[in-house]
Backbone as a ProteinNet text record, in pm:
[ID]
protein_1_A
[PRIMARY]
XXXXXXXXXXXXXXXXXXXXXXXXXXXXXXXXXXXXXXXXXXXXXXXXXXXXXXXXXXXXXXXXXXXXXXXXXXXXXXXXXXXXXXXXXXXXXXXXXXXXXXXXXXXXXXXXXXXXXXXXXXXXXXXXXXXXXXXXXXXXXXXXXXXXXXXXXXXXXXXXXXXXXXXXXXXXXXXXXXXXXXXXXXXXXXXXXXXXXXXXXXXXXXXXXXXXXXXXXXXXXXXXXXXXXXXXXXXXXXXXXXXXXXXXXXXXXXXXXXXXXXXXXXXXXXX
[TERTIARY]
22885.3	22998.9	23018.7	23163.4	23163	23232.5	23236.4	23221.6	23424.4	23493.6	23620.9	23620.6	23532.1	23554.9	23491.5	23366.9	23334.4	23421.2	23512	23564.4	23724.5	23732.3	23857.9	23795.7	23670	23643.1	23619.9	23571.4	23533.7	23629.3	23718	23861.8	23948.1	23985.5	23956	23927.4	23768.5	23721.4	23750.2	23780.8	23831.7	23971.6	24070.3	24221.7	24270.8	24249.4	24298.2	24423.1	24517.6	24591.2	24530.2	24589.9	24558.4	24655.7	24750.4	24819.7	24711.4	24651.9	24581.1	24436.1	24398.7	24284.1	24317.2	24417	24449.5	24516.7	24587.6	24621.2	24480.7	24335.8	24237.3	24166.9	24192.5	24092.6	24180.7	24300.7	24375.2	24414.2	24468.3	24481.4	24625.4	24646.4	24765.2	24717.6	24823.6	24753.5	24752.1	24808.1	24811	24643.4	24597.1	24476.3	24357.4	24399.9	24297.2	24328.6	24450.2	24473.3	24383.1	24387.8	24335.5	24182.1	24127.7	23985.1	23965.6	24017.9	24004.6	24004.8	24118.4	24119.6	23988.9	23895.3	23817.3	23886.7	23996.2	24042.3	23971.6	23964.9	23898	23786.4	23654	23576.2	23611.1	23600.2	23602.9	23493.3	23604.5	23465	23387.4	23284.3	23147.8	23233.2	23297.1	23356.6	23395.2	23457.9	23598.5	23501.9	23376.1	23300	23214.7	23221.2	23163	23213	23371.3	23483.5	23521.7	23493.7	23498	23392.7	23273.7	23143.1	23173.8	23215.7	23218.3	23366.6	23467.2	23561.9	23538.3	23416.2	23372	23281.7	23200.9	23094.6	23017.3	22980.1	22857.8	22756.4	22690.8	22645.2	22700.2	22653.2	22742.3	22654.1	22563.7	22482.2	22572.9	22619.2	22696.5	22851.4	22875.7	22988.4	22977.7	22812.3	22814.2	22760.5	22655.5	22535.5	22628.8	22610.1	22640.5	22564	22654.7	22582.2	22610.2	22494.9	22478	22446.8	22409.5	22394.3	22463.2	22568.3	22609.2	22539.5	22461.6	22389.3	22445.3	22421.3	22526	22444.6	22524.8	22442.3	22489	22397.6	22444.3	22438.3	22510.6	22497.8	22395.5	22361.1	22220.7	22181.2	22014	21932.3	21919.9	21906.1	21882.2	21991.6	22012.1	22138.4	22067.6	22215.8	22170.8	22171	22217.3	22170.8	22062.1	22017.5	21879.6	21815.5	21780.7	21721.9	21721.5	21809.8	21833.4	21758.5	21816.6	21695.6	21531.1	21486.5	21348.4	21311.2	21367	21321.3	21326.5	21440.7	21432.1	21307.6	21273.9	21207	21047.9	20996.3	20907.6	20903.6	20976.1	20999.2	20944.3	21013.1	20974.4	20818.4	20810.5	20653	20591.2	20620.8	20501.8	20537.7	20613.4	20637.4	20702.8	20775.5	20839.8	20997.2	20978.5	21087.3	21183.5	21149.5	21247	21342.4	21242.9	21335.8	21447.2	21389.1	21498.1	21664.9	21609.2	21763.9	21816.7	21698.3	21775.3	21868.4	21785.8	21869.5	22008.8	22039.7	22167.6	22245.9	22214.2	22270.2	22302	22217.9	22242	22366.6	22361.4	22419.9	22584.5	22600.6	22757.9	22770.5	22691.9	22727.2	22794.1	22714.7	22735.2	22902.6	22925.3	23053.6	23145.1	23179	23294.7	23248.4	23163.1	23126.6	23044	23058.3	23024.5	22960.5	22804.8	22796	22876.6	22836.3	22937.5	22974.4	23109.9	23160.5	23097.4	23110	23074.4	23128.5	23131.2	23132	23032.9	22910.5	22779.1	22781.2	22777	22764.4	22681.8	22723.2	22596.4	22498.6	22484.8	22371.8	22233.7	22300.6	22205.9	22112.2	22129	22027.1	21923.2	21991.9	21868.3	21773.9	21822.3	21761	21666.3	21708.4	21585.2	21480.4	21521.7	21437.4	21305.5	21370.2	21257.9	21214.5	21299.2	21164.8	21066	21156.7	21035	20941.5	20944.2	20815	20730.5	20793.7	20699.7	20639	20712.6	20639.3	20491.4	20473.8	20396.7	20264.1	20292	20233.5	20244	20384.2	20314.6	20432.9	20339.7	20411.5	20409.3	20515.5	20524.7	20642.7	20659.3	20785.1	20866.3	20813.9	20861	20923.5	20859.6	20879.7	20991.1	21002.9	21107.4	21227.1	21208.1	21334.3	21391.8	21332.3	21357.5	21437	21384.2	21453.3	21557	21559.4	21728.7	21819.8	21768.7	21857.7	21895.8	21806	21816.9	21947.1	22035.7	22174.7	22319.1	22250.5	22348.8	22426.7	22362.5	22405.8	22461.5	22387.1	22472.3	22610.8	22640	22721.4	22816.5	22798.9	22848.9	22865.5	22879.5	22960.8	22871.5	22730.2	22674.3	22599.9	22537.5	22449.8	22339.6	22232.5	22093.3	22070.8	22127.7	22125.7	22144.3	22250.2	22278.4	22193.5	22083.3	22022.2	21924.3	21931.6	21880.4	21726.6	21636.7	21514.7	21435	21326.9	21250.8	21236.4	21162.2	21179.8	21142.6	21011.3	20975.8	21060	21157.7	21198.6	21335.3	21388	21507.9	21451.1	21336.1	21297.7	21299.7	21251	21254.3	21374.9	21492	21604.9	21683.5	21647.2	21685.2	21616.8	21503.5	21453	21497.8	21557.9	21582	21755.2	21797.5	21953.3	21939.3	22028.6	22068.1	22253.5	22271.2	22380.6	22487.1	22598.4	22709.5	22656.3	22626.5	22600.6	22764.9	22749.1	22861.7	22742.9	22834.5	22763.5	22681.7	22704	22690	22567.5	22577.3	22472.9	22362.1	22414.3	22295.5	22141.3	22097.3	21946.1	21900.1	21963	21928.1	21895.8	22001.7	22024	21908.7	21871.8	21776.9	21612.5	21553	21517.5	21435.7	21525	21516.4	21476	21547.9	21519.8	21426.1	21356.6	21249.1	21150.5	21123	20991.8	20989.3	21099.9	21059	21025.5	21074.5	21029.7	20858.7	20859.9	20681.4	20575.8	20637.3	20539.4	20489.3	20570	20592.6	20562.3	20463.7	20387.5	20506.3	20516.3	20594.7	20754	20816.8	20925.9	20947	20839.8	20793.1	20792.5	20688.8	20713.5	20841.7	20911.7	21073.5	21150.2	21144.1	21223.3	21162.5	21067.9	21003.2	21058.3	21067.5	21110.5	21241.1	21291.1	21445.4	21486.1	21389.6	21440.4	21429.5	21357.3	21284	21446.6	21488	21623.7	21700.8	21723.5	21847	21833	21725.8	21676.3	21722	21688.6	21678.4	21853.5	21895.6	22069.5	22148.2	22171.7	22300.4	22345.8	22260.1	22309.1	22433.6	22457.3	22634.5	22704.5	22676.5	22753	22766.8	22695.4	22677.8	22728.6	22771.5	22797.2	22703.2	22763.4	22617.4	22561	22611.9	22571.1	22514.2	22599.3	22472.4	22353.5	22352.7	22181.7	22106.4	22184.2	22084.5	22044.6	22106.7	22073.6	21962.3	22010.8	21883	21778.2	21730.5	21605.9	21581.2	21625.9	21578.9	21538.7	21597.8	21557.9	21421.5	21449.9	21325.4	21208.6	21227	21100	21046.7	21135	21101.2	21019.1	21113.6	21119.5	20958.3	20952.8	20906.7	20759	20700.6	20552.6	20500.4	20557.2	20463.6	20501.4	20618.1	20608.4	20506.9	20503.8	20406.9	20265.2	20200.9	20078.1	20062.1	20147.4	20158	20089.6	20207.4	20227.8	20049.5	20010.5	19862.9	19766.1	19761.8	19669.7	19613.7	19765.1	19755.9	19690.1	19572.8	19467.5	19582.2	19628.5	19714.4	19826	19887.9	19984	19937.8	19749.6	19750.6	19760.4	19758	19787.8	19936.7	19996.1	20171.5	20191.9	20143.9	20197.5	20177.4	20079.4	20049.1	20150.8	20228.3	20322.4	20428.6	20458	20552.6	20566.5	20462.8	20480.4	20508	20433.3	20437.8	20614	20669.3	20823.5	20921.7	20890.1	20981.8	20930.5	20790.8	20782.9	20882.8	20822.9	20881.3	21037.8	21098.9	21251.6	21297.2	21241.1	21268.2	21266.4	21139.1	21093.4	21225.2	21302.2	21376.4	21532.5	21515.5	21646.9	21661.5	21540.8	21558.9	21580.5	21497.3	21525.2	21650.8	21733	21880.1	21973.4	21940.1	22039.2	22044
4779.1	4722.8	4549.1	4482	4345.5	4351.1	4191.7	4158.7	4250.2	4249.9	4248.3	4379.4	4491.9	4660.7	4678.3	4611.7	4582.9	4570.5	4431.5	4447.9	4546.3	4559.1	4690.5	4846.6	4880.8	4978.4	4968.1	4850.6	4829.5	4862.5	4763	4748	4934.7	4997.9	5102.2	5209.8	5198.5	5290.9	5257.2	5123	5109.1	5116.9	5212.4	5243.2	5068.3	4980.9	4891.3	4802.5	4738.8	4687.9	4575	4514.6	4390.5	4273.4	4325.3	4228.4	4216.4	4326.9	4337.7	4243	4257.3	4179.9	4005.2	3960	3843.3	3788.1	3852.6	3812	3800.6	3865.9	3890.6	3748.6	3716.6	3589.7	3492	3498.6	3371.3	3316.7	3410.8	3398.8	3436.6	3430.1	3535	3652.3	3782.5	3917.7	3865.2	3794.3	3778.7	3752.2	3654.1	3595.8	3737.8	3807.7	3951.4	4005.2	4046.6	4101.8	4063.7	3930	3832	3877.4	3881	3882.4	4051.7	4167.5	4251.3	4290.5	4257.3	4273.8	4172.2	4066.4	4017.7	3864	3848	3741.4	3592.4	3596.6	3495.5	3535.7	3477.3	3513.8	3457	3493.6	3472.4	3319.4	3201.5	3086	3124.8	3064.7	3130.3	3126	3067.4	3074.2	3191	3219.8	3365.2	3481.4	3445.3	3599.9	3636.3	3478	3481.1	3571.9	3544.7	3595.7	3757.4	3765.4	3935.2	3990	3967.6	4040.4	4093.9	3950	3965.1	4104.2	4023.7	4142.3	4291.4	4343.5	4449.8	4536.1	4400.6	4456.1	4496.8	4390.2	4375.6	4309.4	4295.1	4180.1	4082.9	3980.1	3915.7	4001.5	3996.8	4073	4183.4	4284.6	4447.9	4381.9	4254.1	4171.5	4192.8	4101.6	4023.9	4135.4	4194.9	4268.5	4418.8	4373.2	4483	4631.7	4723.9	4866.9	4961.3	4953.2	5075.7	5239.8	5227.9	5376	5404.3	5484.4	5529.4	5623.2	5658.2	5719.6	5823	5941.5	6061.8	6025.1	6033.5	6041.9	6102.4	6109.8	6277.4	6212.7	6265.6	6244.2	6321.6	6422.8	6530.9	6575.2	6618.5	6620	6801.9	6832.9	6997	7074.9	7141.7	7250	7271.2	7218.4	7226.2	7337.9	7448	7558.8	7640.3	7622.2	7648.2	7552.3	7415.5	7398.5	7424.2	7470.9	7534.2	7656.4	7776.7	7850.6	7829.5	7690.9	7705.5	7666.3	7586.5	7548.8	7625.1	7699.6	7840.7	7926.1	7944.8	8063.1	7976.1	7839.1	7829.3	7795.8	7782.6	7756.8	7934	8005.9	8177.4	8195.4	8181.8	8176.6	8103	7976.3	7884	7900.1	8001.3	7991.9	7869.8	7820.9	7688.4	7737.6	7737.6	7842.1	7727.1	7596.6	7509.7	7446.9	7451.4	7404.5	7544.7	7631.9	7725.1	7734.9	7696.3	7635.6	7532.9	7413.9	7281.3	7291.5	7359	7426.4	7459.3	7570.9	7615.7	7475.4	7437	7318.7	7252.2	7159.6	7057.8	7094.9	7210.6	7279.3	7228.9	7314.5	7339.9	7164.6	7103	6976	6905	6869.2	6806.4	6859	6988.6	7057.1	6949.5	6964.8	6917.9	6751	6653.6	6557	6587.6	6411.3	6392.2	6272.6	6282.8	6120.9	6072.1	5895.7	5802.8	5804.2	5815	5803.5	5899	6018.1	6114.2	6253.4	6374.2	6496	6573.7	6517	6589.8	6598.7	6735.3	6758.6	6679.7	6637.2	6555.3	6609.3	6720.9	6822.1	6826	6774.8	6720.2	6655.9	6569.7	6387.4	6452.7	6556.1	6618.7	6691.6	6814.4	6905.4	6816.1	6709.2	6620.2	6591.1	6570.2	6467	6566.4	6662.3	6815.1	6868.7	6838.9	6916.2	6825.4	6695.5	6608.1	6608.8	6623	6647.2	6770	6851.8	6999.9	6977.8	6871.6	6865.4	6755.7	6697.1	6649.8	6692.9	6806.6	6917.6	6881.2	6835.4	6822.4	6913.7	7044	7138.3	7190.1	7033.5	7033.3	7041.8	7160.9	7203.2	7068.4	6980.2	6876.3	6758.7	6752	6653.7	6710.7	6860.2	6919.7	6913.1	6964.3	6987.3	6852.9	6715.7	6577.9	6528.5	6584.6	6522.3	6583.4	6720.1	6795.8	6760.4	6703.5	6661	6485.8	6462.1	6289	6208.5	6291.1	6212.9	6285	6374.8	6461.8	6402.9	6273	6181.9	6093.7	6018	5900.2	5904.8	6012.4	6043.6	6206.6	6279.4	6411.2	6404.6	6329.2	6331.9	6389.9	6448.9	6548.9	6446.9	6497.5	6450.3	6510.8	6441.2	6460.6	6628.7	6585.7	6704	6847.6	6837.8	6952.3	6999.2	6939.1	6974.3	7098.7	7199.2	7330.9	7365.1	7219.4	7194.2	7139.8	7100.8	7092.9	6903.8	6858.2	6730.2	6620.3	6663.4	6626.1	6556.3	6669.6	6641.3	6506	6575.7	6520.3	6350.6	6358.8	6184.1	6152.7	6214.3	6165.2	6141.1	6170.7	6197.1	6055.9	6047.5	5904.8	5799.5	5843	5699.7	5638.7	5770.6	5739.1	5707.9	5707.1	5681	5535.4	5444.4	5352.9	5294.3	5185.2	5169.8	5108.9	5093.9	5033.1	4896.2	4807.2	4708	4647	4499.2	4418.2	4304.3	4215.5	4130.6	3997.3	4017.7	3919.8	3976.6	4098.4	4188.4	4246.8	4264.6	4319	4305.1	4215.2	4151.2	4197.7	4145.9	4198.9	4383.4	4433.5	4564.8	4602	4582.1	4636.3	4610.2	4479.6	4457.1	4521.8	4613	4696.8	4810.1	4861.9	5010.6	4990.6	4900	4933.5	4929.7	4816.2	4790	4930	5005.5	5156.1	5213.4	5206.9	5329.1	5296.8	5190.6	5159.4	5180.8	5223.7	5288.2	5413.6	5494.4	5655	5700.6	5728.3	5772.8	5874.7	5979.1	6077.7	6012.6	5933.2	5851.5	5762.3	5702.7	5582	5695	5795.4	5861.6	5879.1	5975	6010.8	5911.4	5801.1	5695.2	5636.2	5641	5630.5	5709.3	5861.1	5974.4	5942.4	5896.5	5870.1	5766.2	5646	5528.6	5538.9	5655	5683.2	5745.1	5818.1	5916.5	5793.3	5725.9	5636.6	5558.5	5482.7	5408.3	5453.1	5589.6	5687.3	5718.2	5762.9	5824.7	5693	5541.3	5508.6	5410.5	5417.8	5332	5295.7	5435.2	5505.3	5421.1	5386.9	5399.3	5263.4	5167.4	5024.6	4933.1	4833.4	4677.9	4625.6	4485.3	4471.6	4415	4292.3	4271.3	4385	4481.5	4600.1	4641.5	4652.4	4651	4542.6	4401.9	4309.7	4289.1	4348.8	4383.2	4495.7	4569.2	4725.9	4666.4	4551.1	4502.8	4442.7	4336.7	4273.7	4305.7	4410.7	4488.3	4593.4	4624.2	4695.7	4644.2	4519.8	4420.1	4360.7	4344.2	4310.6	4417	4558	4622.4	4727.2	4771.9	4874.1	4837.4	4776.2	4726.6	4827.6	4753	4799	4939.4	4981.8	5135.7	5195.9	5168.6	5223.7	5219.5	5096	5094.1	5145.3	5169.3	5278.5	5429.9	5449.1	5626.4	5601.1	5507.4	5508.6	5512.3	5494.9	5473.3	5578.2	5686.9	5835.8	5886	5945.2	6006.1	6132.2	6224.4	6304.2	6300.2	6199.2	6153.1	6028.7	6026.6	5904.8	5917.3	6022.9	6074.1	6070.1	6127.3	6079	5926.9	5864.8	5709.9	5632.6	5708.8	5656.6	5655.3	5764.4	5848.2	5780.9	5722.2	5666.3	5544.2	5481.2	5339.9	5330.4	5401.4	5368.2	5430.5	5507.4	5539.3	5402.6	5353.1	5232.1	5115.7	5088.6	4964.7	4952.4	5125.3	5133.2	5113.5	5155.9	5118	4976.6	4938.2	4787.2	4731.7	4711.5	4685.7	4665	4799	4852.6	4800.8	4774	4712	4609.4	4528.9	4362.2	4340.3	4350.4	4369.2	4395.3	4511.5	4507.4	4447.3	4359.1	4316.5	4135.8
5117.4	5087.6	5104.2	5056.2	5108.8	5213.6	5251.5	5384.9	5415.8	5337	5361.7	5339.7	5326.1	5327.9	5495.3	5504.9	5631.8	5760.7	5716.6	5845.5	5823.9	5718.7	5685.7	5796.5	5758.5	5816.1	5980.5	6000.6	6181.1	6208.6	6136.4	6211.4	6232.1	6112.2	6165.1	6217.6	6265.6	6309.8	6502.5	6530.1	6628.6	6661.7	6541.9	6544	6583	6524.9	6518.3	6425.4	6426.2	6315.9	6294.7	6151.9	6114.8	6212.5	6254.8	6357.2	6497.8	6550.8	6630	6658.5	6533.3	6523.2	6478.5	6426.1	6433.1	6546	6632.6	6762.5	6833.6	6841.1	6885.9	6869.7	6780.7	6671.4	6714.8	6720.6	6651.1	6487.2	6422.5	6289	6275.7	6123.2	6097.6	6072	6050.1	5996.2	5854.8	5770.6	5651.4	5604.9	5702.2	5675.2	5689.7	5796.2	5781.2	5678.6	5591.4	5482.3	5416.7	5402	5242.8	5247.5	5415.9	5393.2	5343.1	5398.6	5337	5218.3	5149.1	5031.3	4930	5026.5	4990.4	4889.9	4886.1	4829.3	4895.9	5003.6	5063.3	5168.4	5209.3	5314.8	5475.1	5573.4	5657.3	5687.7	5817.7	5822.3	5934.8	5911.6	6055	6167.8	6215.3	6345.4	6412.6	6260	6263.7	6262.3	6204.5	6161.7	6269.6	6368.3	6500.3	6607.3	6598.3	6657.2	6618.5	6516.4	6461.8	6482.1	6507.8	6548.2	6720.7	6783.6	6907.2	6956	6842.7	6908.2	6857.7	6727.4	6696.7	6742.7	6834	6942.3	6833.4	6747	6607.3	6632.6	6539.4	6487.1	6378.2	6352.1	6213	6066.4	6097.9	5967.8	5944.1	6081	6004.9	5978.6	5929.1	5897.5	5779.1	5712.5	5569.3	5508.4	5544	5457.2	5415.1	5265.6	5183.1	5206.7	5240.2	5260.1	5144.5	5121.3	4995.9	5016.8	5109	5207.6	5322.4	5360.1	5486.7	5509	5642.6	5717.2	5839.3	5810.2	5895.8	6046	6140.1	6284.3	6335	6476.5	6530.2	6653.7	6780.9	6966.3	7026.6	6964.8	7051.2	6922.3	6944.4	6861.7	6896.9	7002.3	7058.3	7094.8	7098.9	7119.3	7341.5	7405.4	7571.9	7586.3	7571.5	7627.6	7561	7456.3	7396	7494.6	7504.2	7628.7	7768	7798.3	7937.5	7943.3	7836.8	7828	7838.7	7754.4	7750.4	7881	7974.4	8107.1	8198.7	8158.1	8253.6	8242.9	8129.5	8099.1	8132.8	8082.8	8148.1	8320.1	8361.7	8526.7	8617.3	8502.1	8539.7	8524.5	8386.8	8356.1	8466.7	8511.5	8596.8	8707.4	8757.1	8906.8	8959.8	8914.2	8943.9	9041.5	9142.7	9189.2	9234.3	9261	9299.1	9133.6	9078.8	8910.7	8885.7	8942.6	8871.3	8978.9	9092.2	9174.9	9138.4	9112.6	9075.1	8905.7	8817.6	8722	8730.6	8809.8	8784.6	8892.7	8989.1	9044.3	9014.4	8896.6	8820.3	8705.4	8647	8562.8	8637.5	8701.4	8792.2	8822.4	8877.9	8971.2	8811.7	8703.8	8578	8482.8	8532.5	8461.7	8449.2	8341.1	8284.3	8276	8288.6	8240.6	8113.1	8030.6	7887.9	7887.4	7799.8	7807.1	7730.8	7758.9	7707.9	7601.7	7549.7	7429.4	7305.1	7358.1	7318.6	7356.7	7307.9	7364	7419.7	7377.6	7428.1	7542.4	7637.5	7798.9	7884.9	7962.6	8063	8084.1	8112.6	8143.4	8023.3	7886.2	7780.5	7838	7924.2	7970.1	8059.4	8167.7	8266.2	8213.3	8129.7	8020.5	7967	7893.2	7782	7895.4	8045.3	8071.6	8105.5	8187.8	8201	8094.5	7943.8	7875.4	7759.4	7792.4	7781.6	7902.8	7975.1	8126.4	8066.6	8032	8009.1	7884.1	7791.9	7608	7650	7776.8	7839.3	7892.4	7884.9	7994.1	8112.1	8198.7	8318	8405.5	8455.1	8481.9	8674.2	8698.1	8845.1	8888	9004.7	9021.8	9087.3	9154.9	9223.9	9109.4	8993.1	8901.4	8827.6	8793.8	8698.6	8730.2	8896.1	8976.9	8966.9	8988.6	9007.6	8878.3	8782.5	8639.3	8626.4	8660	8666.5	8776.8	8839.9	8985.4	8996.6	8912.1	8943.9	8945.2	8869.1	8847.2	8935.1	9001.2	9074.5	9191.7	9256.5	9379.1	9360.1	9216.2	9194.9	9130.8	9039.5	8920.2	8979.6	9103	9079.6	9260	9294.8	9451.1	9553.5	9479.4	9605.6	9692.5	9784.6	9888.5	9891.8	9923.5	9930.5	9965.8	10072	10211.2	10119.1	10016.3	9943.3	9870.8	9793.3	9683.5	9736.4	9663	9706.6	9652	9691.2	9695.6	9849.4	9843.5	9932.8	9960.9	10050.5	10101.2	10009.5	9960.4	9840.5	9711.9	9658.9	9551.4	9611	9697.4	9793.2	9781.7	9802.6	9855.5	9704.9	9597.8	9474.4	9408.7	9446.3	9406.7	9470.6	9603.3	9675.3	9615.7	9565.7	9511.7	9383.2	9292.6	9151	9167.2	9285.8	9325.1	9343.8	9254.4	9277.4	9338.1	9413.2	9447.6	9322.7	9344.3	9258.6	9227.5	9141.3	9131.8	9064.3	9046.8	8972.8	8954.1	8894.2	8812.6	8917.6	9043.5	9176.8	9240.8	9247.7	9309.7	9225.1	9092	9034.7	9036.7	9038.3	9038.8	9200.7	9263.9	9429.4	9434.7	9359.7	9358.6	9285.3	9178.9	9113.8	9119.9	9196.1	9227.7	9344.2	9445.9	9580.6	9473.2	9405.4	9324.7	9268.4	9199.4	9092.8	9208.5	9281.2	9392	9475	9503.7	9569.5	9469.4	9334.5	9258.2	9246	9234.2	9204	9291.5	9434.6	9506.5	9513.7	9389.9	9413	9279.9	9217.7	9120.5	9042.4	9086.5	9032.6	9010.1	9088.7	9108	8987.1	8943.5	8824	8716.3	8733	8602	8542.3	8615.8	8600.5	8558.9	8599.6	8589.7	8452.6	8373.8	8258.6	8136.5	8191.4	8109.2	8064.7	8180.7	8190.3	8094.2	8084.6	8032.9	7866.1	7865.9	7734.8	7664	7688.6	7685	7648	7745.8	7748.4	7641.9	7596.1	7525.9	7344.8	7341.9	7256.5	7218.9	7338.6	7265.6	7339.3	7372.9	7458.8	7390.1	7271.3	7152.9	7140.3	7123.4	7071.9	7166.2	7315.7	7412.2	7468.2	7443.6	7520.5	7441.4	7512.4	7424.7	7390.9	7301.9	7283.9	7387.9	7508.5	7631.4	7710.3	7706.1	7804.4	7715.9	7603	7540.2	7560.2	7549.4	7600.3	7721.8	7768.1	7931.9	7953	7866.3	7871.9	7851.9	7774	7701.6	7801.6	7877.7	7955.8	8070.9	8102.9	8285.2	8241.3	8102.6	8066	8100.5	8011.7	8017.3	8124.3	8221.3	8367.4	8424.7	8432.1	8566	8480.3	8374.1	8349.7	8319.5	8290.3	8303.9	8422.7	8501.7	8661.1	8678	8636.8	8627.2	8549.4	8427.9	8342.2	8412	8473.7	8508.8	8630.2	8699	8790.7	8791.5	8667.3	8575.1	8529.3	8497.8	8394.9	8489.2	8576.7	8700.3	8774.3	8795.1	8839.1	8745.5	8764.7	8667.4	8611.8	8667.6	8606.8	8489.6	8503.5	8436.8	8300.1	8305.1	8235.5	8054.9	8026.4	7887.2	7870.5	7946.5	7962.5	7953.5	8002.6	7990	7891.4	7838	7709.7	7592.6	7593.8	7477.7	7529	7657.2	7729.1	7706.4	7707.6	7677.2	7476.6	7475.3	7300.3	7259.4	7321.3	7307.5	7340.8	7448.3	7509.5	7424.1	7419.7	7324.7	7189.7	7143.7	6966.7	6993.8	7062	7102	7079.3	7215.7	7219.3	7095.4	7005.4	6847.9	6802.7	6767.9	6687.9	6727.9	6871.7	6961.6	6874	6903.4	6890.7	6715.7	6649.6	6505.1	6465.7	6525.7	6486.2	6561.8	6623.5	6745.7	6682.6
[MASK]
+++++++++++++++++++++++++++++++++++++++++++++++++++++++++++++++++++++++++++++++++++++++++++++++++++++++++++++++++++++++++++++++++++++++++++++++++++++++++++++++++++++++++++++++++++++++++++++++++++++++++++++++++++++++++++++++++++++++++++++++++++++++++++++++++++++++++++++++

């Protein structure tokens, strides 16, 4: 598509009028209209302003798009994943996992993943399935995968969790306080320092980051994607090193490092 068609498509996707766009970037609506009709092309400073307004790269505005790909918010059906986890837990005798599964489904009821209609429980179920696919059959780890967000996002307390103290400690470690631009570095430093002392917590956090890198692109602004790239590169090598040095997780560490690094390289090239 032409620059004009790209501008129109992005404007309409965001349910903005030509007047809205014009007001935001300091031009007349006639200018926006002429761009969309491909009568004129925006100057470079206006292209940058448009990219910031639409939260896309400049290349997304200027490149001709000959193919439009269908995208999907989810890959698997969450109810099928729930059945898989429950079946595995029963077969392997993971009693805490069975309790954690029901608790997490109820706690996250009504919540959805950012900017989608996907039930939020899809995320913890993905972590649990990911761990099982890595042949990690550990009741504490699978339970903590399922419960890792219920304290931070659902208003639950660690004491309410229907699991033993080791799982509760994992959930404590995986839960961080609210952040703002002023305190984020301090909070994240302390958070990842604690995670880096516990191999199981480090493993779960790496699986969590794999899923977020894969599934959160649609929900994050460019600024937050940049932040995610920076924080992943700063904090996760230490977690991966700990996971790799733990014999029973060393094979999983290779796959986790591959996925995290691959996703970072994709993000960097597309940004």
